[in-house]
FIKEMAR-600641 format. One line per 4 residues: number of its first residue (from 0); their letters; for each residue x negated, y, z negated of C-alpha. Coordinates in Angstrom, 3 decimals. Example, Ala and Ser with C-alpha at 12.3 -4.5 7.8 and 13.67 -1.06 7.14 Angstrom:
REM residues 2
0	AS	-12.300:-4.500:-7.800; -13.670:-1.060:-7.140
REM end
This chain:
REM residues 372
0	XXXX	5.039:33.113:-17.667; 2.948:30.470:-19.904; -0.587:29.881:-19.054; -2.196:26.532:-19.711
4	XXXX	-5.489:25.027:-19.111; -5.968:22.153:-16.427; -8.125:19.760:-18.598; -6.665:17.108:-20.624
8	XXXX	-7.593:15.675:-23.885; -10.125:13.172:-24.262; -8.488:9.680:-22.807; -9.470:7.103:-25.436
12	XXXX	-9.678:3.594:-24.293; -6.591:1.523:-24.937; -6.638:-1.067:-27.632; -8.021:-4.428:-26.717
16	XXXX	-5.296:-6.396:-28.893; -1.775:-5.946:-29.029; 1.012:-5.961:-31.850; 4.741:-6.244:-31.601
20	XXXX	6.764:-3.730:-33.399; 10.049:-4.787:-35.397; 12.395:-4.301:-32.644; 15.331:-3.233:-35.169
24	XXXX	13.422:0.385:-35.355; 15.508:2.904:-33.390; 14.013:4.034:-30.224; 15.470:7.236:-28.172
28	XXXX	15.490:7.575:-24.436; 16.377:11.029:-23.428; 18.102:11.983:-20.387; 19.698:8.357:-20.505
32	XXXX	21.882:8.921:-17.294; 19.086:9.132:-15.138; 17.716:7.078:-12.467; 14.644:5.884:-14.635
36	XXXX	15.805:6.423:-17.950; 18.699:4.088:-17.377; 16.297:1.358:-16.464; 14.389:2.001:-19.579
40	XXXX	17.701:1.453:-21.687; 17.891:-1.712:-19.854; 14.627:-2.761:-20.235; 14.887:-2.162:-24.199
44	XXXX	17.859:-4.011:-24.318; 16.499:-6.942:-22.352; 13.417:-6.853:-24.476; 15.362:-7.251:-27.833
48	XXXX	15.323:-3.535:-28.993; 18.578:-3.534:-31.172; 19.182:0.177:-31.716; 18.716:2.205:-28.748
52	XXXX	19.733:5.722:-28.622; 20.398:7.572:-25.435; 21.155:11.110:-24.744; 23.035:12.946:-22.113
56	XXXX	24.242:16.414:-21.392; 27.952:15.177:-20.339; 29.249:11.925:-21.798; 30.919:10.803:-18.550
60	XXXX	27.451:10.966:-16.787; 26.408:8.223:-19.097; 29.252:5.789:-19.497; 27.804:3.623:-16.871
64	XXXX	25.289:2.515:-19.292; 27.899:0.442:-21.060; 27.970:-1.744:-18.046; 24.297:-2.920:-18.385
68	XXXX	24.378:-6.548:-19.392; 23.579:-7.299:-22.963; 24.706:-3.575:-24.049; 27.035:-3.540:-26.675
72	XXXX	28.594:-0.720:-29.144; 25.643:-1.989:-31.719; 22.965:-1.938:-29.597; 23.436:1.394:-27.855
76	XXXX	24.491:4.510:-29.175; 25.143:7.500:-26.744; 24.645:11.007:-27.857; 26.407:13.912:-25.568
80	XXXX	25.685:17.371:-25.937; 21.698:16.997:-25.659; 20.789:20.225:-23.498; 17.612:22.048:-23.155
84	XXXX	19.621:25.166:-23.203; 20.972:24.491:-26.582; 18.442:24.640:-29.625; 18.062:21.382:-31.768
88	XXXX	20.532:19.596:-29.740; 18.168:16.434:-29.547; 17.755:16.346:-33.432; 20.471:13.789:-34.263
92	XXXX	19.553:11.480:-31.592; 15.996:11.485:-32.721; 16.345:11.759:-36.281; 15.255:8.210:-37.937
96	XXXX	13.608:6.719:-34.444; 10.280:5.325:-34.649; 9.713:6.086:-30.937; 11.051:8.566:-28.364
100	XXXX	10.598:7.920:-24.734; 11.295:11.178:-23.205; 12.385:10.977:-19.723; 14.703:13.855:-19.383
104	XXXX	13.277:16.529:-16.835; 15.129:18.529:-14.007; 14.409:17.012:-10.693; 16.347:18.149:-7.488
108	XXXX	15.884:19.641:-4.120; 17.877:22.792:-2.843; 17.956:26.793:-3.030; 18.301:26.613:-7.093
112	XXXX	14.852:24.910:-7.367; 13.249:27.790:-8.649; 11.115:28.734:-11.766; 14.063:29.395:-13.978
116	XXXX	15.801:26.098:-13.368; 12.780:23.882:-12.980; 9.913:25.237:-14.843; 11.429:26.855:-17.672
120	XXXX	13.606:23.889:-18.748; 11.110:21.268:-18.163; 8.596:23.065:-20.456; 10.938:24.243:-23.128
124	XXXX	12.713:20.940:-23.119; 9.524:19.052:-23.628; 8.596:21.341:-26.596; 12.163:20.979:-28.121
128	XXXX	11.827:17.518:-28.035; 8.503:17.006:-29.343; 8.938:19.265:-32.068; 11.950:17.516:-33.128
132	XXXX	9.692:14.200:-33.093; 7.159:16.144:-35.382; 10.096:17.061:-37.770; 11.571:13.597:-38.203
136	XXXX	8.285:11.851:-38.327; 8.474:10.229:-35.109; 5.468:7.814:-34.851; 5.389:7.002:-30.807
140	XXXX	6.032:9.092:-27.972; 6.070:8.240:-24.345; 6.385:11.015:-21.765; 7.409:10.678:-18.053
144	XXXX	5.380:13.176:-16.127; 4.645:12.841:-12.237; 1.862:12.538:-9.754; 3.358:16.122:-8.974
148	XXXX	0.935:16.827:-12.033; -2.024:14.856:-10.615; -2.039:14.860:-6.597; -0.419:18.145:-5.585
152	XXXX	-3.553:20.123:-4.415; -2.755:21.042:-1.036; -5.757:19.277:0.482; -8.253:20.917:-1.489
156	XXXX	-10.039:18.027:-3.041; -10.506:16.271:0.021; -13.296:18.018:2.471; -13.670:17.535:5.831
160	XXXX	-13.883:13.496:6.475; -14.622:12.791:2.848; -11.490:11.817:1.036; -10.647:11.957:-2.492
164	XXXX	-9.623:9.061:-4.866; -7.130:10.144:-7.713; -7.407:9.141:-11.174; -5.836:9.747:-14.551
168	XXXX	-8.677:12.531:-14.884; -6.905:14.503:-11.876; -4.501:17.654:-12.464; -2.855:19.187:-9.750
172	XXXX	-4.324:22.922:-9.784; -1.911:25.349:-11.463; -3.374:28.294:-9.364; -2.696:26.771:-6.097
176	XXXX	0.818:25.431:-7.113; 1.681:29.037:-8.419; 0.275:30.635:-4.863; 2.898:28.426:-3.096
180	XXXX	5.527:28.590:-5.643; 5.934:24.881:-5.971; 8.209:25.106:-9.003; 8.882:21.435:-9.197
184	XXXX	5.039:20.266:-9.372; 4.523:23.227:-11.921; 7.346:21.975:-14.193; 5.734:18.499:-14.398
188	XXXX	2.259:20.070:-14.849; 3.169:22.579:-17.346; 5.443:20.246:-19.420; 2.733:17.484:-19.455
192	XXXX	0.080:20.110:-20.670; 2.284:21.493:-23.387; 2.855:17.982:-24.573; -0.737:17.057:-24.720
196	XXXX	-1.110:20.591:-26.757; 1.368:19.277:-29.191; 0.286:16.062:-29.820; -3.185:17.559:-30.935
200	XXXX	-1.708:19.933:-33.433; -2.722:19.140:-37.114; -0.265:17.357:-38.847; 1.482:15.791:-35.593
204	XXXX	2.842:12.640:-36.674; 2.951:10.733:-33.474; 0.838:9.224:-30.645; 1.328:10.060:-27.260
208	XXXX	1.196:8.426:-23.892; 1.949:9.842:-20.459; 3.229:7.881:-17.381; 2.631:9.748:-14.056
212	XXXX	4.787:7.998:-11.309; 4.721:8.853:-7.531; 8.483:9.051:-5.949; 10.523:6.468:-7.867
216	XXXX	12.572:3.899:-5.399; 14.100:0.511:-6.329; 17.335:-0.759:-7.507; 19.907:1.349:-9.221
220	XXXX	21.483:0.585:-12.546; 25.140:-1.546:-12.170; 27.740:1.480:-11.763; 25.421:4.321:-11.175
224	XXXX	27.755:7.050:-10.075; 25.288:9.710:-8.571; 22.718:9.676:-5.927; 19.374:10.396:-7.467
228	XXXX	16.798:12.782:-5.838; 14.393:9.995:-5.133; 16.820:7.640:-3.521; 18.171:10.329:-1.495
232	XXXX	14.907:10.595:0.430; 15.168:7.259:1.628; 18.785:7.872:2.830; 17.419:10.508:4.821
236	XXXX	16.018:8.008:6.908; 19.139:5.778:7.191; 21.695:8.584:8.192; 19.746:10.433:10.774
240	XXXX	18.768:13.271:8.910; 15.268:13.156:10.067; 15.098:12.662:14.116; 11.545:12.027:14.078
244	XXXX	9.096:10.322:11.545; 7.427:12.765:9.419; 3.522:12.607:9.999; 2.187:12.146:6.584
248	XXXX	1.956:9.524:3.270; 3.656:9.643:0.176; 2.939:7.886:-3.182; 5.916:5.711:-4.389
252	XXXX	6.744:3.111:-7.051; 9.472:0.809:-8.035; 11.800:1.873:-10.907; 11.380:-1.417:-12.619
256	XXXX	7.367:-0.822:-12.817; 7.986:2.541:-14.244; 10.421:1.298:-16.826; 8.016:-1.372:-17.933
260	XXXX	5.398:0.912:-18.204; 7.229:3.159:-20.653; 8.262:0.626:-22.714; 4.887:-1.672:-23.402
264	XXXX	3.127:1.267:-25.372; 5.910:1.250:-27.907; 6.528:-2.657:-27.679; 2.944:-3.683:-28.023
268	XXXX	1.322:-0.743:-29.610; -1.259:0.248:-26.976; -1.928:3.109:-24.557; -2.132:5.825:-26.605
272	XXXX	-3.814:9.381:-26.095; -3.627:8.290:-22.595; -2.299:9.177:-19.314; -1.516:6.301:-16.559
276	XXXX	-1.066:6.796:-13.004; 1.883:4.611:-11.662; 1.913:4.465:-8.220; 2.832:1.177:-6.374
280	XXXX	1.829:2.247:-2.743; 1.211:5.468:-0.682; 2.562:4.252:2.741; 2.875:6.484:5.801
284	XXXX	6.214:7.421:6.668; 6.307:5.292:9.605; 5.718:2.186:7.463; 8.691:3.649:5.473
288	XXXX	11.120:4.193:8.739; 10.243:0.839:9.495; 11.131:-0.870:6.401; 14.621:0.813:6.391
292	XXXX	15.122:-0.099:9.873; 14.589:-3.729:9.105; 16.526:-3.704:5.910; 19.641:-2.337:7.946
296	XXXX	19.000:-4.969:10.703; 18.913:-7.709:8.046; 22.241:-6.666:6.716; 23.794:-6.544:10.448
300	XXXX	24.426:-2.966:10.261; 23.404:-0.412:12.726; 20.202:0.759:12.919; 19.936:3.481:15.567
304	XXXX	19.888:6.540:13.374; 16.324:5.505:11.955; 13.753:7.400:13.797; 11.275:5.474:15.285
308	XXXX	8.876:8.331:16.994; 6.624:10.017:14.657; 6.280:13.886:14.652; 3.159:14.818:16.883
312	XXXX	2.340:17.518:14.283; 0.934:16.453:10.903; 3.223:17.209:7.580; 2.080:20.264:5.604
316	XXXX	-0.175:19.111:3.291; 1.017:19.311:-0.464; 0.603:16.221:-2.138; -3.028:14.635:-1.678
320	XXXX	-5.434:15.091:1.179; -4.921:16.473:4.757; -2.048:14.244:6.324; -4.532:12.835:8.867
324	XXXX	-6.280:11.110:5.663; -4.533:8.236:3.744; -3.946:9.121:-0.078; -6.334:7.159:-2.181
328	XXXX	-5.630:6.320:-5.699; -6.737:4.381:-8.679; -3.864:2.307:-10.397; -6.183:-0.098:-12.348
332	XXXX	-5.390:1.282:-15.827; -1.830:0.471:-15.672; -2.514:-2.868:-14.223; -5.022:-4.179:-16.734
336	XXXX	-3.871:-2.217:-19.929; -0.299:-2.078:-19.631; -0.060:-5.452:-17.283; 2.000:-3.765:-14.677
340	XXXX	1.788:-5.592:-11.385; 3.076:-3.262:-8.844; 6.093:-4.199:-6.316; 5.204:-3.863:-2.787
344	XXXX	6.314:-1.242:-0.690; 8.392:-3.190:1.456; 10.234:-4.685:-1.555; 11.111:-1.304:-3.168
348	XXXX	12.249:0.257:0.070; 14.274:-2.495:1.045; 15.781:-2.680:-2.390; 16.698:1.023:-2.200
352	XXXX	18.315:0.585:1.019; 20.505:-2.384:-0.224; 21.146:-0.986:-3.398; 22.737:2.301:-2.266
356	XXXX	24.753:0.366:0.432; 25.951:-1.726:-2.544; 26.814:1.207:-4.574; 28.524:3.243:-1.432
360	XXXX	25.811:5.745:-0.625; 25.778:5.981:2.969; 25.020:9.609:3.737; 22.962:12.707:2.366
364	XXXX	26.187:14.599:2.108; 26.793:12.615:-0.980; 23.530:14.208:-2.747; 24.907:16.630:-5.302
368	XXXX	22.610:18.337:-7.654; 25.587:18.988:-9.691; 25.878:15.505:-10.911; 22.369:14.946:-11.596
REM end
C-alpha cells in the first residue's frame, strides 16, 4: 500500500496576464472516449487546436469522437492500446506534445469497485503518464482529480452546528477513507498527491494544474455509445431505481464547464502549480428529483417513477458535512482566474435528462461497466 501525505505544494497565485499559445502545438488527451475527455477533445477542436491526440484502450470505444463537428483526420489522431496495465503504452501519443490533459482514471460502481481495480490503476496510471511527460519534455500538464479528493471526510470537518467551507486547501483524510474502504475516493486522492510529488522532482520539465470537479453532469458528446457513471446517477431518478428521495446533498458541475477549465490553463498559460475546485452547485436530492420530474413533463413523458417523498433518515455522511447541513464550498478561484461561469443546477440536470433520452438511455440496466 502506498502512503502519501495529505498536504499540497504551495499553491502559487495564477498569473495576472495571459498569453495565447501556438495552437499548432500537439495536445494529448488521455482516456479520450470518456464523458469528460470527449468534451475536452471537442473543446480543443472548437478553440482551433489543430493537432489533438486522444488515447483509448479500444478503438471502437473512441470512434464516436469522429462525429464531433469540426473533427477531421488531420486535427484528431486516435491512439489505441493505451492501457494502464501495459507499460509505456501512452508514450507514442505523448511524444512530441506540448501539453497533456490527463483525464483517464477508473470511475465505476459495482462489486468490482475495489482497491485493485480503482486505487492501483489510478495511481500507477498517473505515474506512467507523468513519467512519459517528463521523458518527452512536455511543458504543461492538466490533471483531472475530483472533489472526492477534497470533501470526502465523513463529516469530520463540520462540528456540531458549525459548518465547514471547502476550498482548494482541503484534502480528504486518507486515514478515514482507508477506515471506510472508500476506494474510489482513495484513488483520486492518492493519484493527485502522486502527481504533485512528480511535478516537484528535480528536472521536471512541465508545470501542473489540477482540477477537482464534483459529479459531472450535462450533455453527452454526439454519438456517445455508452452510459457514463455520473449520468447514470440521474437516470436512477428517472426509472424508479430510487423509491424515495435521498436525504442529503451532492456536489455537481456541468461537463462543458469542466472541459473549459481543463483547456484554459494550456490555451492562456495560466493556473499552474494550482488546484481548482470545480463545483457548480450542491443541491439537495429533493431539488435534483424535482428538476428530473420537470424535465420529463416538459417532454410530455411519464414522470410517475420519479420519487416525491424524501427519506426521513439522512443519507450516511461521506462527502462533506453531516447531511442535515448544506455542503458549502468556495469556487471563486475557478471563476476569477480561469473565467468559468458555472451553469445552474437546473440547466445541467435538465440537459442530462434530455441528452440521455436523445441517446436512447432510459433505464439503469443500460449501465455497463465493461463499456466504460
